[in-house]
Biopython code that builds the backbone (N, CA, C, O; Angstrom):
import numpy as np
from Bio.PDB.StructureBuilder import StructureBuilder

atoms = [
    (1, "MET", "N", (-13.449, -1.393, 3.137)),
    (1, "MET", "CA", (-13.597, -1.907, 2.273)),
    (1, "MET", "C", (-13.446, -1.972, 0.850)),
    (1, "MET", "O", (-14.280, -2.678, 0.282)),
    (2, "ILE", "N", (-12.451, -1.317, 0.020)),
    (2, "ILE", "CA", (-12.920, -1.264, -1.407)),
    (2, "ILE", "C", (-12.673, -2.466, -2.161)),
    (2, "ILE", "O", (-11.759, -3.252, -1.909)),
    (3, "GLY", "N", (-13.693, -2.615, -3.297)),
    (3, "GLY", "CA", (-13.761, -3.563, -3.577)),
    (3, "GLY", "C", (-13.448, -3.830, -4.996)),
    (3, "GLY", "O", (-13.337, -2.978, -5.878)),
    (4, "VAL", "N", (-13.321, -5.092, -5.113)),
    (4, "VAL", "CA", (-12.330, -5.200, -7.156)),
    (4, "VAL", "C", (-12.915, -3.997, -7.984)),
    (4, "VAL", "O", (-13.910, -3.278, -7.888)),
    (5, "ASN", "N", (-12.009, -4.090, -8.711)),
    (5, "ASN", "CA", (-11.895, -3.097, -9.836)),
    (5, "ASN", "C", (-13.022, -2.236, -9.647)),
    (5, "ASN", "O", (-13.775, -2.161, -10.618)),
    (6, "ALA", "N", (-13.461, -1.252, -8.150)),
    (6, "ALA", "CA", (-14.856, -0.624, -7.419)),
    (6, "ALA", "C", (-14.176, 1.583, -8.738)),
    (6, "ALA", "O", (-14.912, 2.556, -8.900)),
    (7, "PHE", "N", (-12.466, 1.400, -9.343)),
    (7, "PHE", "CA", (-12.278, 2.339, -9.294)),
    (7, "PHE", "C", (-11.391, 2.092, -10.283)),
    (7, "PHE", "O", (-10.694, 3.039, -10.649)),
    (8, "ASN", "N", (-11.252, 1.021, -10.810)),
    (8, "ASN", "CA", (-10.997, 0.962, -12.536)),
    (8, "ASN", "C", (-10.715, 1.062, -13.443)),
    (8, "ASN", "O", (-11.365, 0.301, -14.160)),
    (9, "SER", "N", (-9.411, 2.129, -14.434)),
    (9, "SER", "CA", (-9.674, 3.054, -15.462)),
    (9, "SER", "C", (-10.193, 4.054, -15.002)),
    (9, "SER", "O", (-10.516, 4.727, -15.981)),
    (10, "THR", "N", (-10.515, 4.643, -13.968)),
    (10, "THR", "CA", (-11.028, 5.670, -13.903)),
    (10, "THR", "C", (-9.572, 7.104, -13.383)),
    (10, "THR", "O", (-9.111, 7.499, -12.312)),
    (11, "ARG", "N", (-9.307, 7.481, -15.033)),
    (11, "ARG", "CA", (-8.284, 8.228, -14.979)),
    (11, "ARG", "C", (-8.130, 9.373, -14.739)),
    (11, "ARG", "O", (-7.022, 9.909, -14.747)),
    (12, "GLN", "N", (-9.667, 10.211, -14.372)),
    (12, "GLN", "CA", (-10.220, 11.683, -13.407)),
    (12, "GLN", "C", (-9.181, 11.581, -12.416)),
    (12, "GLN", "O", (-8.458, 12.515, -12.069)),
    (13, "LEU", "N", (-9.134, 10.155, -11.884)),
    (13, "LEU", "CA", (-9.328, 10.435, -10.660)),
    (13, "LEU", "C", (-7.851, 10.626, -10.315)),
    (13, "LEU", "O", (-6.987, 10.001, -10.930)),
    (14, "LYS", "N", (-7.498, 11.656, -9.139)),
    (14, "LYS", "CA", (-6.014, 12.250, -8.909)),
    (14, "LYS", "C", (-5.663, 12.593, -7.622)),
    (14, "LYS", "O", (-4.550, 13.060, -7.381)),
    (15, "LYS", "N", (-6.489, 12.411, -6.776)),
    (15, "LYS", "CA", (-6.402, 12.596, -5.015)),
    (15, "LYS", "C", (-7.218, 11.182, -4.079)),
    (15, "LYS", "O", (-8.325, 10.667, -4.230)),
    (16, "VAL", "N", (-6.582, 11.019, -3.527)),
    (16, "VAL", "CA", (-7.420, 9.643, -3.138)),
    (16, "VAL", "C", (-7.165, 10.059, -1.936)),
    (16, "VAL", "O", (-5.975, 10.179, -1.645)),
    (17, "THR", "N", (-8.503, 10.493, -0.604)),
    (17, "THR", "CA", (-7.858, 10.367, 0.752)),
    (17, "THR", "C", (-8.994, 8.610, 0.948)),
    (17, "THR", "O", (-9.912, 8.082, 0.320)),
    (18, "PHE", "N", (-8.451, 8.405, 1.779)),
    (18, "PHE", "CA", (-8.867, 6.980, 2.412)),
    (18, "PHE", "C", (-9.384, 7.621, 3.790)),
    (18, "PHE", "O", (-9.207, 8.793, 4.124)),
    (19, "PRO", "N", (-10.246, 6.354, 4.736)),
    (19, "PRO", "CA", (-10.979, 6.280, 5.986)),
    (19, "PRO", "C", (-9.809, 6.135, 6.756)),
    (19, "PRO", "O", (-8.787, 5.469, 6.589)),
    (20, "GLY", "N", (-10.171, 6.878, 7.602)),
    (20, "GLY", "CA", (-8.909, 5.806, 8.475)),
    (20, "GLY", "C", (-9.859, 4.656, 9.431)),
    (20, "GLY", "O", (-9.501, 4.357, 10.570)),
    (21, "THR", "N", (-10.809, 4.211, 8.941)),
    (21, "THR", "CA", (-10.812, 3.049, 9.218)),
    (21, "THR", "C", (-10.555, 1.883, 7.931)),
    (21, "THR", "O", (-11.302, 0.905, 7.926)),
    (22, "LEU", "N", (-10.182, 1.925, 7.551)),
    (22, "LEU", "CA", (-10.063, 1.165, 6.049)),
    (22, "LEU", "C", (-8.889, -0.096, 5.764)),
    (22, "LEU", "O", (-7.701, -0.021, 5.450)),
    (23, "LYS", "N", (-9.826, -1.325, 6.033)),
    (23, "LYS", "CA", (-9.138, -1.998, 6.261)),
    (23, "LYS", "C", (-8.235, -2.762, 4.664)),
    (23, "LYS", "O", (-7.036, -2.673, 4.397)),
    (24, "THR", "N", (-9.180, -3.371, 3.970)),
    (24, "THR", "CA", (-9.142, -3.803, 2.902)),
    (24, "THR", "C", (-8.760, -3.056, 1.670)),
    (24, "THR", "O", (-9.379, -1.993, 1.690)),
    (25, "ILE", "N", (-7.959, -3.150, 0.531)),
    (25, "ILE", "CA", (-8.190, -2.264, -0.895)),
    (25, "ILE", "C", (-8.028, -3.737, -1.882)),
    (25, "ILE", "O", (-6.931, -4.152, -2.258)),
    (26, "GLN", "N", (-8.985, -4.225, -2.115)),
    (26, "GLN", "CA", (-9.162, -5.764, -3.047)),
    (26, "GLN", "C", (-8.960, -5.453, -4.171)),
    (26, "GLN", "O", (-9.444, -4.519, -4.811)),
    (27, "GLY", "N", (-7.743, -6.739, -4.668)),
    (27, "GLY", "CA", (-6.976, -6.480, -5.574)),
    (27, "GLY", "C", (-7.956, -5.999, -7.123)),
    (27, "GLY", "O", (-9.114, -6.329, -7.381)),
    (28, "TYR", "N", (-7.004, -5.122, -7.967)),
    (28, "TYR", "CA", (-7.333, -4.017, -9.355)),
    (28, "TYR", "C", (-8.672, -2.914, -8.431)),
    (28, "TYR", "O", (-9.832, -2.718, -8.794)),
    (29, "ALA", "N", (-8.368, -2.680, -7.897)),
    (29, "ALA", "CA", (-9.773, -1.845, -6.882)),
    (29, "ALA", "C", (-9.141, -0.403, -7.922)),
    (29, "ALA", "O", (-10.040, 0.171, -8.536)),
    (30, "PHE", "N", (-7.952, 0.067, -8.090)),
    (30, "PHE", "CA", (-7.328, 1.574, -8.769)),
    (30, "PHE", "C", (-6.999, 1.449, -10.211)),
    (30, "PHE", "O", (-7.116, 2.375, -11.013)),
    (31, "TYR", "N", (-6.391, -0.294, -10.629)),
    (31, "TYR", "CA", (-5.785, -0.502, -11.823)),
    (31, "TYR", "C", (-6.193, 0.619, -12.758)),
    (31, "TYR", "O", (-7.311, 1.109, -12.914)),
    (32, "ASN", "N", (-4.751, 0.992, -13.495)),
    (32, "ASN", "CA", (-5.177, 1.872, -14.417)),
    (32, "ASN", "C", (-5.624, 3.166, -13.998)),
    (32, "ASN", "O", (-6.288, 3.805, -14.814)),
    (33, "SER", "N", (-5.348, 3.749, -12.708)),
    (33, "SER", "CA", (-6.643, 5.206, -12.783)),
    (33, "SER", "C", (-5.543, 6.399, -11.840)),
    (33, "SER", "O", (-5.906, 7.229, -11.006)),
    (34, "PHE", "N", (-4.217, 6.125, -12.306)),
    (34, "PHE", "CA", (-3.688, 7.475, -12.751)),
    (34, "PHE", "C", (-3.517, 8.205, -11.540)),
    (34, "PHE", "O", (-3.374, 9.396, -11.813)),
    (35, "VAL", "N", (-3.473, 7.986, -10.317)),
    (35, "VAL", "CA", (-3.768, 8.725, -9.149)),
    (35, "VAL", "C", (-2.540, 8.914, -8.792)),
    (35, "VAL", "O", (-1.592, 8.139, -8.657)),
    (36, "GLU", "N", (-2.741, 10.765, -8.566)),
    (36, "GLU", "CA", (-1.288, 11.047, -8.127)),
    (36, "GLU", "C", (-0.775, 11.519, -6.390)),
    (36, "GLU", "O", (0.155, 12.114, -5.847)),
    (37, "GLU", "N", (-1.977, 10.857, -6.029)),
    (37, "GLU", "CA", (-1.472, 11.915, -4.877)),
    (37, "GLU", "C", (-2.692, 11.098, -3.529)),
    (37, "GLU", "O", (-3.916, 10.970, -3.487)),
    (38, "PHE", "N", (-1.481, 10.678, -2.536)),
    (38, "PHE", "CA", (-2.787, 9.764, -1.534)),
    (38, "PHE", "C", (-1.840, 8.896, -0.213)),
    (38, "PHE", "O", (-0.676, 8.534, -0.387)),
    (39, "LYS", "N", (-2.430, 8.726, 0.778)),
    (39, "LYS", "CA", (-1.820, 8.483, 1.788)),
    (39, "LYS", "C", (-2.716, 7.299, 1.948)),
    (39, "LYS", "O", (-3.795, 7.298, 1.354)),
    (40, "LEU", "N", (-2.297, 6.102, 2.841)),
    (40, "LEU", "CA", (-2.423, 4.302, 3.248)),
    (40, "LEU", "C", (-2.708, 4.229, 4.210)),
    (40, "LEU", "O", (-1.756, 3.677, 4.760)),
    (41, "PRO", "N", (-3.745, 4.492, 5.208)),
    (41, "PRO", "CA", (-4.288, 4.920, 6.330)),
    (41, "PRO", "C", (-3.080, 3.951, 6.980)),
    (41, "PRO", "O", (-2.332, 3.194, 6.362)),
    (42, "ASP", "N", (-3.123, 4.201, 8.349)),
    (42, "ASP", "CA", (-2.533, 2.873, 9.109)),
    (42, "ASP", "C", (-3.419, 1.177, 9.371)),
    (42, "ASP", "O", (-3.077, -0.006, 9.398)),
    (43, "SER", "N", (-5.096, 2.218, 9.571)),
    (43, "SER", "CA", (-5.950, 0.463, 10.038)),
    (43, "SER", "C", (-5.706, -0.290, 8.440)),
    (43, "SER", "O", (-6.549, -1.053, 7.968)),
    (44, "LEU", "N", (-4.934, -0.075, 8.009)),
    (44, "LEU", "CA", (-5.067, -0.649, 6.314)),
    (44, "LEU", "C", (-4.330, -2.049, 6.644)),
    (44, "LEU", "O", (-3.184, -2.098, 7.092)),
    (45, "VAL", "N", (-5.190, -3.265, 6.347)),
    (45, "VAL", "CA", (-4.311, -5.235, 6.683)),
    (45, "VAL", "C", (-3.725, -5.571, 4.728)),
    (45, "VAL", "O", (-2.670, -5.589, 4.093)),
    (46, "THR", "N", (-5.488, -5.820, 4.425)),
    (46, "THR", "CA", (-4.587, -5.906, 2.760)),
    (46, "THR", "C", (-4.817, -5.120, 2.197)),
    (46, "THR", "O", (-5.501, -4.141, 2.500)),
    (47, "ILE", "N", (-4.032, -5.487, 0.749)),
    (47, "ILE", "CA", (-3.839, -5.081, -0.723)),
    (47, "ILE", "C", (-3.840, -5.864, -1.556)),
    (47, "ILE", "O", (-3.203, -6.917, -1.588)),
    (48, "GLY", "N", (-4.413, -5.527, -2.170)),
    (48, "GLY", "CA", (-5.199, -6.412, -3.516)),
    (48, "GLY", "C", (-3.879, -6.770, -4.764)),
    (48, "GLY", "O", (-3.333, -5.706, -5.058)),
    (49, "ARG", "N", (-3.317, -7.874, -5.471)),
    (49, "ARG", "CA", (-3.666, -7.943, -6.345)),
    (49, "ARG", "C", (-3.423, -6.536, -7.096)),
    (49, "ARG", "O", (-4.437, -5.837, -7.129)),
    (50, "ASP", "N", (-2.517, -6.099, -7.579)),
    (50, "ASP", "CA", (-2.618, -5.250, -8.822)),
    (50, "ASP", "C", (-3.679, -3.460, -8.228)),
    (50, "ASP", "O", (-3.909, -2.389, -8.788)),
    (51, "ALA", "N", (-4.067, -4.150, -6.649)),
    (51, "ALA", "CA", (-4.650, -2.731, -7.036)),
    (51, "ALA", "C", (-4.487, -1.801, -6.658)),
    (51, "ALA", "O", (-5.517, -1.245, -6.274)),
    (52, "LEU", "N", (-2.862, -0.811, -6.459)),
    (52, "LEU", "CA", (-2.188, -0.172, -6.931)),
    (52, "LEU", "C", (-1.215, 0.376, -8.285)),
    (52, "LEU", "O", (-0.296, 1.136, -8.588)),
    (53, "SER", "N", (-2.569, -1.041, -9.045)),
    (53, "SER", "CA", (-1.274, -0.803, -10.602)),
    (53, "SER", "C", (-1.426, 0.685, -11.137)),
    (53, "SER", "O", (-2.282, 1.360, -10.564)),
    (54, "SER", "N", (-0.770, 1.227, -12.068)),
    (54, "SER", "CA", (-0.550, 2.816, -12.493)),
    (54, "SER", "C", (-1.000, 3.873, -12.371)),
    (54, "SER", "O", (-1.737, 4.705, -12.900)),
    (55, "TRP", "N", (0.231, 3.466, -10.689)),
    (55, "TRP", "CA", (-0.080, 4.753, -10.171)),
    (55, "TRP", "C", (0.427, 5.400, -10.683)),
    (55, "TRP", "O", (0.952, 5.128, -11.762)),
    (56, "LYS", "N", (0.483, 6.605, -10.082)),
    (56, "LYS", "CA", (1.711, 7.907, -10.950)),
    (56, "LYS", "C", (2.054, 8.896, -9.916)),
    (56, "LYS", "O", (1.793, 10.099, -9.939)),
    (57, "VAL", "N", (2.699, 8.205, -8.972)),
    (57, "VAL", "CA", (3.113, 8.058, -7.817)),
    (57, "VAL", "C", (4.508, 8.282, -7.173)),
    (57, "VAL", "O", (4.046, 8.007, -6.066)),
    (58, "GLY", "N", (5.848, 8.549, -6.892)),
    (58, "GLY", "CA", (7.133, 8.228, -6.404)),
    (58, "GLY", "C", (7.693, 7.492, -5.945)),
    (58, "GLY", "O", (8.590, 6.773, -6.385)),
    (59, "VAL", "N", (6.821, 7.635, -4.102)),
    (59, "VAL", "CA", (6.870, 6.306, -2.986)),
    (59, "VAL", "C", (5.367, 6.493, -2.919)),
    (59, "VAL", "O", (4.370, 7.172, -3.168)),
    (60, "LEU", "N", (6.137, 4.971, -2.198)),
    (60, "LEU", "CA", (5.401, 3.733, -1.300)),
    (60, "LEU", "C", (5.179, 3.481, -0.011)),
    (60, "LEU", "O", (5.591, 2.452, 0.524)),
    (61, "HIS", "N", (4.533, 4.360, 0.584)),
    (61, "HIS", "CA", (4.599, 3.430, 2.223)),
    (61, "HIS", "C", (3.364, 2.793, 2.702)),
    (61, "HIS", "O", (2.199, 3.188, 2.750)),
    (62, "ILE", "N", (4.113, 1.375, 3.145)),
    (62, "ILE", "CA", (3.738, 0.625, 3.724)),
    (62, "ILE", "C", (3.076, 0.994, 5.103)),
    (62, "ILE", "O", (3.994, 1.019, 5.923)),
    (63, "PRO", "N", (1.821, 1.306, 5.745)),
    (63, "PRO", "CA", (1.254, 1.674, 7.217)),
    (63, "PRO", "C", (1.830, 0.222, 7.969)),
    (63, "PRO", "O", (2.149, -0.821, 7.398)),
    (64, "VAL", "N", (1.845, 0.487, 9.267)),
    (64, "VAL", "CA", (1.601, -0.136, 10.497)),
    (64, "VAL", "C", (1.032, -1.557, 10.269)),
    (64, "VAL", "O", (1.689, -2.579, 10.471)),
    (65, "ASN", "N", (-0.191, -1.535, 9.850)),
    (65, "ASN", "CA", (-0.858, -2.945, 9.742)),
    (65, "ASN", "C", (-1.108, -3.979, 8.884)),
    (65, "ASN", "O", (-1.772, -5.006, 9.023)),
    (66, "VAL", "N", (-0.254, -3.398, 7.674)),
    (66, "VAL", "CA", (-0.237, -3.929, 7.121)),
    (66, "VAL", "C", (0.107, -5.704, 6.952)),
    (66, "VAL", "O", (1.286, -6.040, 6.847)),
    (67, "ARG", "N", (-1.138, -6.909, 6.934)),
    (67, "ARG", "CA", (0.200, -7.978, 6.580)),
    (67, "ARG", "C", (-0.056, -9.065, 5.971)),
    (67, "ARG", "O", (0.139, -10.247, 6.254)),
    (68, "GLU", "N", (-0.860, -8.144, 4.450)),
    (68, "GLU", "CA", (-0.678, -8.939, 3.614)),
    (68, "GLU", "C", (-0.920, -8.038, 2.117)),
    (68, "GLU", "O", (-1.804, -7.262, 1.754)),
    (69, "ILE", "N", (0.380, -8.583, 1.443)),
    (69, "ILE", "CA", (0.055, -7.956, 0.819)),
    (69, "ILE", "C", (-0.387, -8.737, -1.146)),
    (69, "ILE", "O", (-0.988, -7.711, -1.465)),
    (70, "GLU", "N", (-0.436, -9.114, -1.690)),
    (70, "GLU", "CA", (-1.136, -9.842, -2.790)),
    (70, "GLU", "C", (0.182, -9.660, -3.828)),
    (70, "GLU", "O", (1.185, -8.957, -3.710)),
    (71, "GLY", "N", (-0.203, -10.506, -4.798)),
    (71, "GLY", "CA", (0.928, -10.385, -6.071)),
    (71, "GLY", "C", (1.234, -8.756, -7.222)),
    (71, "GLY", "O", (0.384, -8.725, -8.112)),
    (72, "TYR", "N", (1.560, -8.362, -7.244)),
    (72, "TYR", "CA", (1.956, -7.609, -7.804)),
    (72, "TYR", "C", (1.622, -6.165, -7.663)),
    (72, "TYR", "O", (1.887, -5.401, -8.591)),
    (73, "PRO", "N", (1.046, -5.722, -6.546)),
    (73, "PRO", "CA", (0.599, -4.523, -5.729)),
    (73, "PRO", "C", (0.336, -2.954, -7.138)),
    (73, "PRO", "O", (-0.339, -1.931, -7.250)),
    (74, "CYS", "N", (1.103, -3.521, -7.706)),
    (74, "CYS", "CA", (2.179, -1.614, -8.326)),
    (74, "CYS", "C", (2.978, -2.272, -9.549)),
    (74, "CYS", "O", (4.178, -1.998, -9.524)),
    (75, "ARG", "N", (2.652, -2.914, -10.391)),
    (75, "ARG", "CA", (2.911, -3.772, -11.973)),
    (75, "ARG", "C", (3.329, -3.138, -12.145)),
    (75, "ARG", "O", (4.556, -3.243, -12.124)),
    (76, "THR", "N", (2.738, -1.925, -12.469)),
    (76, "THR", "CA", (2.720, -0.794, -14.214)),
    (76, "THR", "C", (2.532, 0.302, -13.414)),
    (76, "THR", "O", (1.517, 0.839, -13.858)),
    (77, "SER", "N", (3.225, 1.373, -11.838)),
    (77, "SER", "CA", (3.297, 1.951, -11.608)),
    (77, "SER", "C", (5.126, 2.545, -12.024)),
    (77, "SER", "O", (6.112, 2.605, -11.290)),
    (78, "THR", "N", (4.920, 2.967, -13.775)),
    (78, "THR", "CA", (6.550, 3.338, -13.685)),
    (78, "THR", "C", (7.036, 4.168, -13.229)),
    (78, "THR", "O", (8.189, 4.471, -13.536)),
    (79, "GLU", "N", (6.248, 4.907, -12.229)),
    (79, "GLU", "CA", (7.331, 6.232, -11.566)),
    (79, "GLU", "C", (7.312, 6.348, -10.320)),
    (79, "GLU", "O", (7.293, 7.428, -9.731)),
    (80, "LEU", "N", (7.316, 4.965, -9.666)),
    (80, "LEU", "CA", (7.317, 4.200, -8.593)),
    (80, "LEU", "C", (9.298, 3.996, -8.282)),
    (80, "LEU", "O", (10.089, 3.082, -8.511)),
    (81, "THR", "N", (9.402, 5.117, -7.785)),
    (81, "THR", "CA", (11.019, 4.374, -7.820)),
    (81, "THR", "C", (11.284, 3.950, -5.727)),
    (81, "THR", "O", (12.168, 3.471, -5.017)),
    (82, "GLU", "N", (10.383, 4.314, -5.618)),
    (82, "GLU", "CA", (10.527, 4.380, -4.051)),
    (82, "GLU", "C", (9.596, 3.214, -2.956)),
    (82, "GLU", "O", (8.404, 3.312, -3.247)),
    (83, "ILE", "N", (9.818, 2.180, -1.821)),
    (83, "ILE", "CA", (8.345, 1.979, -1.296)),
    (83, "ILE", "C", (9.657, 1.301, -0.177)),
    (83, "ILE", "O", (10.687, 0.628, -0.218)),
    (84, "THR", "N", (8.560, 2.193, 0.997)),
    (84, "THR", "CA", (9.373, 1.912, 3.024)),
    (84, "THR", "C", (7.835, 1.366, 2.590)),
    (84, "THR", "O", (7.089, 1.306, 1.612)),
    (85, "ALA", "N", (7.919, 0.892, 4.508)),
    (85, "ALA", "CA", (7.622, 0.199, 5.181)),
    (85, "ALA", "C", (7.862, 0.792, 6.758)),
    (85, "ALA", "O", (8.927, 1.294, 7.119)),
    (86, "ASP", "N", (6.809, 0.655, 7.523)),
    (86, "ASP", "CA", (6.932, 1.326, 8.541)),
    (86, "ASP", "C", (7.592, 0.231, 9.584)),
    (86, "ASP", "O", (7.236, -0.940, 9.719)),
    (87, "ALA", "N", (8.691, 0.945, 10.313)),
    (87, "ALA", "CA", (9.191, 0.339, 11.025)),
    (87, "ALA", "C", (9.194, -1.187, 12.090)),
    (87, "ALA", "O", (10.007, -2.058, 12.396)),
    (88, "ASP", "N", (7.810, -0.863, 12.376)),
    (88, "ASP", "CA", (6.860, -1.847, 13.248)),
    (88, "ASP", "C", (6.109, -3.236, 12.393)),
    (88, "ASP", "O", (5.241, -4.027, 12.763)),
    (89, "ASN", "N", (6.652, -3.148, 11.484)),
    (89, "ASN", "CA", (5.751, -3.724, 10.303)),
    (89, "ASN", "C", (6.781, -5.345, 10.080)),
    (89, "ASN", "O", (6.455, -6.171, 9.227)),
]
sb = StructureBuilder()
sb.init_structure("model")
sb.init_model(0)
sb.init_chain("A")
sb.init_seg("    ")
for serial, (resi, resn, name, xyz) in enumerate(atoms, 1):
    if name == "N":
        sb.init_residue(resn, " ", resi, " ")
    sb.init_atom(name, np.array(xyz, "f"), 0.0, 1.0, " ", f" {name:<3s}", serial, name[0])
structure = sb.get_structure()
């Protein structure tokens, strides 16, 4: 689990590699951190409120096991133009 506000406002963080066992990204975990490169793992189940806000990515793919997305996970990600979900989701 990545906890609430874990990387909030860490603007120097550009690339995130998640472990293949990650199940939860809690609210505001990466809020205002400007991440540019990442891949959410298939093990992910929950994405918290504003967890990915302010990321500098164009596409967000929701992995197969995600079952809960809390309010506005990407609210201030102004470069986001596409959200896709696994076909089995």
